[in-house]
C-alpha positions as CSV (number, residue, x, y, z in Angstrom):
1,M,-33.7,-11.2,20.6
2,I,-37.0,-11.1,22.8
3,A,-35.0,-13.0,25.9
4,Q,-33.2,-9.7,26.7
5,T,-36.6,-8.2,27.8
6,A,-37.5,-8.7,31.8
7,F,-34.1,-11.1,31.8
8,T,-34.1,-11.4,35.5
9,Q,-37.8,-12.4,36.7
10,K,-39.7,-14.9,37.5
11,F,-43.2,-15.0,35.8
12,M,-46.4,-17.1,36.5
13,S,-50.1,-17.9,35.8
14,R,-52.2,-20.0,37.8
15,N,-54.9,-20.4,34.6
16,V,-53.0,-22.0,31.8
17,E,-55.3,-23.1,29.0
18,V,-54.7,-26.9,28.3
19,H,-56.7,-28.7,25.6
20,F,-56.9,-31.9,24.3
21,L,-58.3,-33.9,21.2
22,S,-58.7,-37.3,20.4
23,E,-59.8,-37.6,16.8
24,T,-61.0,-40.9,15.3
25,P,-63.5,-41.5,12.5
26,I,-65.8,-43.0,15.1
27,E,-66.0,-40.3,17.6
28,N,-63.6,-37.4,18.6
29,I,-63.0,-36.7,22.2
30,E,-62.5,-33.7,23.6
31,A,-61.4,-31.6,26.6
32,H,-60.8,-28.2,28.5
33,N,-58.8,-27.2,31.6
34,N,-58.1,-23.9,32.8
35,Q,-57.0,-24.9,36.4
36,A,-53.1,-25.7,35.2
37,S,-50.4,-23.6,36.4
38,A,-46.6,-22.4,35.2
39,L,-43.7,-20.7,36.1
40,F,-41.0,-19.5,33.9
41,D,-37.6,-18.1,35.0
42,S,-36.5,-15.9,32.2
43,S,-32.9,-15.9,34.3
44,T,-32.0,-19.4,33.3
45,G,-34.9,-19.9,30.5
46,E,-36.4,-23.0,33.0
47,I,-40.4,-23.6,32.8
48,V,-42.5,-25.8,34.7
49,F,-46.4,-26.4,33.8
50,Q,-48.5,-28.5,36.6
51,V,-52.3,-29.8,35.4
52,P,-54.5,-31.0,37.4
53,I,-56.1,-33.7,35.8
54,R,-59.4,-33.5,37.4
55,G,-59.5,-30.1,35.8
56,F,-60.2,-31.6,32.3
57,H,-63.8,-31.0,31.7
58,F,-65.9,-33.0,28.7
59,E,-69.0,-32.2,26.9
60,K,-70.2,-35.5,28.3
61,A,-70.4,-35.8,32.0
62,L,-69.7,-39.9,31.6
63,M,-66.8,-39.4,29.3
64,E,-64.9,-37.3,32.6
65,E,-66.2,-39.7,34.7
66,H,-64.7,-42.6,32.7
67,F,-61.6,-40.1,32.0
68,N,-60.9,-39.7,35.7
69,E,-61.6,-43.4,37.0
70,N,-60.6,-45.8,34.4
71,Y,-57.9,-44.2,32.3
72,M,-55.9,-41.4,34.5
73,E,-56.7,-42.8,37.6
74,S,-56.9,-39.5,39.0
75,E,-57.0,-40.0,42.9
76,E,-53.4,-41.7,42.2
77,F,-52.1,-39.7,39.7
78,P,-53.8,-36.3,40.7
79,K,-51.6,-34.5,38.3
80,A,-49.2,-34.2,35.1
81,T,-46.3,-31.9,34.9
82,L,-43.7,-30.6,32.8
83,Q,-40.2,-29.4,33.7
84,G,-37.9,-28.2,31.3
85,K,-36.0,-25.6,29.9
86,I,-35.7,-23.5,26.6
87,K,-33.3,-24.8,24.5
88,S,-30.6,-22.0,23.7
89,W,-31.8,-19.6,25.9
90,P,-31.4,-16.5,26.1
91,N,-30.7,-16.5,22.0
92,V,-34.0,-17.5,20.9
93,S,-36.5,-16.1,18.6
94,K,-40.4,-16.4,18.6
95,D,-40.3,-20.6,17.8
96,V,-38.7,-22.0,20.4
97,E,-37.8,-25.3,21.7
98,V,-38.4,-27.0,25.4
99,E,-36.4,-30.0,26.5
100,G,-37.7,-31.1,29.4
101,T,-39.6,-34.4,31.3
102,I,-43.2,-34.8,30.9
103,M,-44.9,-36.9,33.7
104,I,-48.4,-38.3,33.2
105,H,-50.0,-41.2,35.1
106,G,-46.9,-41.5,37.2
107,T,-44.8,-42.2,34.2
108,E,-41.9,-39.7,33.2
109,K,-41.0,-39.5,29.7
110,L,-37.9,-36.8,28.3
111,K,-39.0,-34.9,25.4
112,T,-38.7,-32.0,22.9
113,F,-41.4,-29.6,22.7
114,S,-41.9,-26.6,19.7
115,G,-44.0,-24.0,20.6
116,T,-43.8,-20.0,20.5
117,L,-42.9,-17.5,22.8
118,G,-43.1,-13.6,23.1
119,Y,-43.0,-11.0,25.2
120,D,-46.0,-8.7,25.5
121,N,-47.2,-5.9,27.7
122,N,-44.6,-7.1,30.9
123,N,-46.0,-10.8,30.1
124,W,-44.6,-13.6,28.1
125,I,-47.3,-15.6,26.1
126,V,-46.8,-19.2,25.5
127,Y,-48.3,-21.5,22.9
128,S,-47.4,-25.3,22.5
129,E,-49.1,-27.8,20.7
130,F,-47.8,-31.4,20.8
131,S,-49.2,-35.1,20.9
132,V,-48.6,-37.7,23.4
133,N,-49.0,-41.7,23.4
134,A,-51.4,-43.4,26.3
135,E,-49.0,-46.2,25.9
136,D,-46.2,-44.5,26.4
137,F,-47.4,-43.6,29.8
138,D,-48.9,-46.7,31.2
139,I,-52.5,-45.8,30.6
140,K,-54.5,-48.7,29.5
141,I,-57.1,-48.8,26.9
142,P,-59.8,-51.3,27.1
143,S,-60.1,-53.1,23.9
144,I,-63.8,-52.5,23.6
145,V,-63.3,-49.0,23.2
146,R,-59.8,-48.9,21.7
147,K,-60.9,-47.7,18.2
148,Q,-62.5,-44.5,19.9
149,I,-59.7,-43.2,21.1
150,A,-56.8,-41.8,18.7
151,E,-53.4,-43.4,19.4
152,N,-52.0,-40.1,19.7
153,I,-53.9,-37.6,21.5
154,V,-52.9,-33.6,20.5
155,I,-52.6,-31.6,23.6
156,S,-52.2,-27.4,23.1
157,V,-51.1,-25.4,25.9
158,N,-51.7,-21.6,26.0
159,A,-50.6,-19.3,28.9
160,T,-50.2,-15.7,29.7
161,L,-47.6,-15.7,32.2
162,S,-47.0,-12.2,34.9
163,P,-44.4,-11.2,36.7
164,R,-44.5,-12.6,40.1
């Protein structure tokens, strides 16, 4: 069991990688963010992520502007968060499930996320890929661009958390 290693420490990262992809037959829209942060308490299995919305960068500047101003309203809702706990902690293997509350665009949803968790060289390595629906978080997509934006947006998170 990997959980018995480094059992009583907190681990963190301030450069978590978050990527999202909206894939449609008309256009793929993707963005990267390396400014997210995470905190993991290995004594409880609790994990928290905080993602600054303005940290997402797009291939096209106009997409980034529309994302921040029209869809995510990042002035009003500057960050997305996930607060959760690894199910069955500490009796887990590499594949884990995190149950928690995700908040995007000021709207909270209880959700279960699948991912992987490993311990290597005094660091916890976390990876997850999941999808979210813009409508679930009250993000309005104008009908004129509705076919260019996927109903479900795929988000991937990759983090190396070091001892605090």
